[in-house]
C-alpha positions in Angstrom: 159.7 116.7 -110.4 157.8 119.9 -112.2 158.3 123.3 -110.1 156.2 124.9 -112.2 153.0 122.2 -112.0 153.5 122.6 -108.2 153.9 126.5 -108.3 150.8 126.2 -109.8 148.8 123.9 -107.6 150.2 125.6 -104.2 148.7 128.9 -105.8 145.3 127.3 -106.7 145.2 126.5 -102.8 145.0 130.2 -102.6 143.4 132.0 -105.2 140.2 132.5 -103.5 141.4 133.9 -100.3 143.4 136.2 -102.9 140.6 137.2 -104.7 138.8 138.1 -100.9 141.8 140.2 -100.3 141.7 142.3 -103.7 138.3 142.8 -102.7 138.5 143.8 -99.5 141.4 146.1 -100.7 138.6 147.6 -103.0 136.3 148.6 -100.0 138.8 149.5 -97.7 141.2 151.9 -99.8 144.0 153.8 -98.0 146.0 156.3 -98.9 149.9 156.3 -98.9 151.7 155.9 -95.6 148.0 155.0 -94.0 147.7 151.9 -95.3 147.8 150.4 -91.7 145.1 147.7 -91.9 146.1 146.6 -95.5 149.6 146.1 -94.5 148.6 144.2 -91.2 146.4 141.8 -93.5 148.9 141.3 -96.1 151.4 140.5 -93.3 149.5 137.9 -91.3 148.0 136.3 -94.8 152.2 136.1 -95.7 152.6 134.6 -91.8 150.0 132.2 -91.9 151.5 130.4 -95.1 155.2 129.6 -93.8 157.0 133.5 -94.2 158.7 134.2 -91.2 157.0 138.0 -91.5 159.0 141.5 -90.4 156.5 144.3 -89.6 157.0 146.5 -89.7 160.3 146.8 -91.5 163.0 149.2 -92.0 161.6 152.2 -90.5 158.4 152.6 -92.2 155.5 151.9 -89.8 153.5 150.2 -93.0 156.4 147.9 -94.6 156.4 144.8 -94.3 159.1 142.5 -95.4 158.1 138.2 -95.2 160.7 135.6 -96.0 161.1 132.1 -97.1 164.1 129.9 -98.1 167.3 129.6 -96.3 170.4 130.4 -98.3 171.4 131.2 -102.2 170.3 134.2 -104.3 167.6 136.5 -103.1 164.5 137.4 -105.1 162.3 140.6 -104.1 158.9 140.5 -105.0 157.2 144.1 -104.4 153.4 144.4 -103.4 152.1 147.9 -103.5 149.1 148.4 -101.7 148.1 152.5 -101.4 145.4 154.1 -103.0 144.5 157.5 -104.9 142.9 159.7 -103.3 139.2 160.4 -104.3 139.1 157.3 -106.7 140.5 154.5 -104.1 142.3 151.7 -106.3 142.2 153.1 -109.4 145.7 152.3 -110.5 145.3 148.5 -109.0 147.1 148.3 -106.3 145.0 145.8 -104.9 145.8 143.0 -107.8 149.7 144.2 -107.5 149.5 143.4 -104.1 147.1 140.0 -104.2 149.7 138.9 -107.1 153.1 139.1 -105.5 151.6 137.8 -102.3 150.2 134.8 -104.8 153.7 134.7 -105.8 155.4 134.3 -102.8 153.2 131.3 -101.6 154.0 129.6 -104.8 157.4 129.5 -104.6 157.4 129.3 -100.6 157.6 125.2 -101.2 160.1 125.2 -103.3 162.8 128.0 -101.9 164.9 125.4 -99.9 164.9 123.0 -103.3 165.8 125.7 -105.8 168.5 127.0 -103.1 166.9 130.9 -103.2 165.9 133.2 -100.9 162.4 134.8 -101.5 161.3 137.8 -99.7 157.6 139.6 -100.4 158.2 143.2 -99.8 155.6 145.6 -98.8 156.3 148.9 -100.1 153.9 151.4 -98.8 153.5 154.9 -100.8 154.0 154.4 -104.2 151.5 157.1 -105.0 153.9 160.3 -105.3 155.7 160.0 -101.9 158.0 157.0 -103.3 157.9 154.3 -100.2 160.7 152.4 -102.6 163.2 154.9 -102.2 162.9 155.1 -98.2 163.1 151.1 -98.2 166.4 151.5 -101.0 167.8 153.5 -98.2 166.7 151.3 -95.6 168.8 148.6 -96.8 166.0 146.8 -98.5 167.1 145.4 -102.1 171.1 145.2 -100.4 172.1 141.9 -101.8 169.1 141.1 -103.8 169.9 139.3 -107.1 166.1 140.5 -108.9 163.1 142.4 -108.2 159.9 142.2 -110.0 156.1 142.9 -109.6 153.5 143.3 -112.1 151.0 146.2 -112.8 147.2 146.3 -114.0 146.6 148.3 -117.5 144.7 148.5 -120.5 147.2 146.4 -122.6 149.5 143.3 -121.4 153.3 145.4 -122.1 156.1 143.5 -121.7 158.6 146.3 -121.5 156.5 149.4 -120.8 158.2 152.6 -120.8 158.6 154.5 -117.3 158.9 158.4 -117.0 161.4 159.9 -114.2 159.0 162.1 -112.4 159.5 165.2 -109.4 156.2 166.1 -107.5 156.3 169.8 -106.1 154.0 172.1 -104.2 154.4 175.6 -105.2 153.5 178.3 -102.8 153.0 182.5 -103.9 152.8 185.0 -101.5 151.4 188.3 -102.0 149.3 190.8 -100.1 145.6 191.2 -98.9 143.5 194.2 -100.0 140.5 194.7 -100.6 139.6 193.4 -104.1 137.4 196.5 -105.5 138.2 199.2 -103.2 141.9 199.4 -102.8 143.2 196.5 -105.7 146.0 198.5 -106.2 147.4 197.9 -102.5 147.3 194.4 -103.1 149.8 191.6 -104.5 147.9 189.3 -106.1 148.8 185.6 -105.5 146.9 183.9 -107.8 147.9 186.3 -110.6 151.2 184.9 -110.0 150.1 180.9 -110.4 148.4 182.4 -113.8 150.9 183.6 -114.9 153.4 180.5 -113.9 150.4 178.4 -115.9 150.8 180.5 -118.6 154.7 180.4 -118.7 154.6 176.4 -118.8 152.1 176.4 -121.5 154.8 178.2 -123.4 157.1 175.9 -122.6 155.7 173.0 -123.9 156.6 174.3 -127.7 160.4 173.0 -126.6 159.1 170.0 -124.9 160.3 166.2 -125.6 157.5 163.5 -126.6 158.4 162.1 -123.0 158.4 165.5 -121.3 155.2 165.7 -119.3 154.0 168.9 -116.7 150.7 168.9 -115.0 149.2 170.8 -112.0 146.4 171.2 -109.5 145.3 174.3 -108.1 145.3 173.3 -103.8 144.1 176.8 -102.6 143.3 179.8 -105.0 142.3 182.1 -102.1 140.0 182.7 -99.3 136.7 185.1 -101.0 136.6 187.0 -104.6 136.5 190.2 -102.8 139.8 189.7 -101.7 142.7 190.0 -103.4 144.4 187.1 -102.9 147.8 186.5 -100.7 148.8 183.3 -101.0 147.7 180.5 -103.6 149.2 176.7 -103.4 149.3 174.4 -106.5 150.8 170.9 -106.7 152.2 169.8 -109.7 154.4 166.7 -111.4 157.3 167.2 -113.8 158.3 163.8 -115.9 160.9 163.5 -118.1 162.2 160.7 -120.3 165.4 160.0 -118.0 167.3 161.1 -114.7 169.1 163.9 -117.0 166.2 165.3 -119.0 163.7 165.5 -115.9 166.8 167.6 -114.4 167.1 170.5 -117.6 163.5 170.2 -117.7 163.0 170.8 -113.8 165.0 173.9 -114.3 163.3 176.0 -116.8 159.8 175.3 -115.1 161.5 176.4 -111.9 162.0 179.8 -114.2 158.7 179.9 -115.3 157.7 180.3 -112.0 160.1 182.1 -110.8 159.0 185.0 -114.2 155.4 184.8 -112.6 156.5 186.3 -109.0 159.2 188.5 -110.9 156.0 189.9 -113.0 153.8 190.1 -110.2 155.6 191.4 -106.9 154.8 187.9 -105.5 157.3 185.4 -103.7 157.1 182.3 -103.9 158.1 178.8 -102.4 158.5 175.2 -103.4 158.2 172.2 -101.2 159.6 168.5 -102.7 156.8 166.0 -102.2 157.8 162.2 -101.5 161.2 161.6 -103.6 162.1 161.7 -107.1 161.5 158.8 -109.1 163.7 157.2 -111.7 163.0 156.0 -115.4 163.0 152.0 -115.4 165.4 149.7 -116.3 164.0 146.5 -118.0 166.4 143.6 -117.1 166.7 142.0 -121.0 167.2 138.4 -118.7 163.8 139.0 -116.6 162.1 140.1 -119.6 162.5 137.0 -121.6 162.1 134.5 -118.7 158.8 136.7 -118.1 157.7 136.7 -121.1 158.5 133.0 -122.5 156.2 132.2 -119.2 153.0 135.2 -119.8 153.5 133.6 -123.0 152.5 129.9 -121.7 149.7 131.3 -119.8 147.8 133.0 -122.7 148.9 136.3 -123.0 151.0 137.6 -125.7 152.6 140.6 -124.7 153.4 144.3 -126.6 156.3 145.9 -126.2 157.3 149.8 -125.1 158.1 150.3 -128.9 154.1 149.5 -129.7 153.3 152.8 -128.3 153.6 156.4 -128.8 157.0 157.9 -127.1 155.9 159.7 -124.2 152.7 157.5 -123.1 153.9 156.1 -119.8 153.4 157.2 -116.2 155.8 157.0 -113.2 156.9 154.5 -110.9 158.9 154.3 -107.6 160.0 150.6 -109.2 161.7 152.9 -111.6 164.2 153.6 -108.7 164.4 150.0 -107.6 165.3 148.6 -111.3 168.8 151.1 -111.2 169.8 149.3 -108.2 168.8 146.0 -108.8 167.9 143.8 -112.3 164.2 144.6 -112.4 161.3 144.4 -114.5 157.7 146.1 -113.6 155.3 144.1 -116.9 151.8 145.3 -117.8 149.0 142.9 -117.3 145.7 144.1 -119.2 142.6 143.7 -118.0 140.1 144.5 -120.4 138.4 147.7 -118.6 136.5 148.5 -121.8 138.1 151.5 -122.6 138.9 152.6 -119.2 142.3 153.1 -118.2 144.2 153.7 -114.5 143.0 156.5 -112.5 139.5 156.5 -113.5 137.1 155.5 -111.2 136.0 152.9 -113.7 139.4 150.6 -113.9 139.2 150.4 -110.0 135.9 148.5 -110.5 136.9 146.4 -113.4 139.8 145.4 -110.7 137.8 143.2 -109.2 135.8 140.9 -111.8 136.6 137.5 -113.3 139.5 139.6 -115.5 141.1 141.5 -112.5 141.1 137.8 -111.2 142.7 136.4 -114.3 145.4 139.2 -113.7 146.3 138.3 -110.3 146.3 134.4 -111.1 148.7 135.2 -114.2 151.1 137.6 -112.6 151.2 135.9 -109.7 152.0 132.5 -111.7 154.7 134.1 -114.4 156.7 135.4 -111.9 157.0 132.4 -109.6 157.8 130.5 -112.9 160.8 133.3 -113.7 162.3 132.5 -110.9 162.3 128.8 -111.1 163.7 129.7 -114.8 166.4 131.8 -113.0 167.1 129.0 -110.3 166.7 125.7 -112.4 168.8 127.0 -115.5 171.5 129.1 -113.1 170.7 132.5 -115.0 171.8 134.7 -112.0 175.3 135.4 -113.6 173.3 136.9 -116.5 171.1 139.2 -115.3 173.9 142.3 -114.5 
């Protein structure tokens, strides 16, 4: 029996429906932990195609776990589906979700014959909040033999570098006063933010190539003629590993502390979501995925082909520290546009985006078939 041909045939039977779901997601974006309509639609699709669906799952209102297969090693295929504020599916989670669904359906009729269990896991809030960390803590990956997903990108990259990150909100507190009549009676919280920003900018000369710190001001004051008594800002602190992130984070906090001291303000820090880990690419999964994606006509670049630090972050990194994992990038020929740009979002629903759904789904399904047919489970650790 040619199981890969059977998987391709099964996928072809649902490909048009997956394209419609991807378009629907593009037209109806929902942000982190608010993906109620999206998660319901994805769970319903899997239930209609032979999966036993738990929804909601693992204590998260917008998570689901769709399972097939009665025994054997379990492979978890991760579906992301939250959108970004403002720019919608500019990270391409509509492609991630539908490729995961496609891979699951392609394997559904083969699972018992292969002696495996397949779980398509709906993982909410990848953007900033870290829903996969909640799922890890709730036991969603416990005992899994492997986990995988694909991610749309400007380029095809087999083993992308992924940075560890912490997301924080910083609030400086000062004292209001009339900005013209009695500025000397105020304590300027906006000055504190500006000084903190300058401090971090000065620190950049000591950054490693994989260190990244960026921020936005979310509240800068109430009126130009009032000394701001409170400012808020959101910051991402990224580094190439957990240990390096810890060291960099401490130095960034020192920048805030110095700014508060210099201006007479106080400050507080709120951690947003979970810290994300760097990504560990499992070499056996990398090798098998590469073979299968090559058979579909894609030539994959390697992380070493890019400058150090040309990377983002994902909570799939946390998964890769507890389960053998891969997270390849698939290019969608977005005309020079990159993730988190609205033009990239628009390209997810073109024929190039549809091809990424197909190639990602089949390469993942075929990789799982290889693991089972070649009995590679013991080599994953």
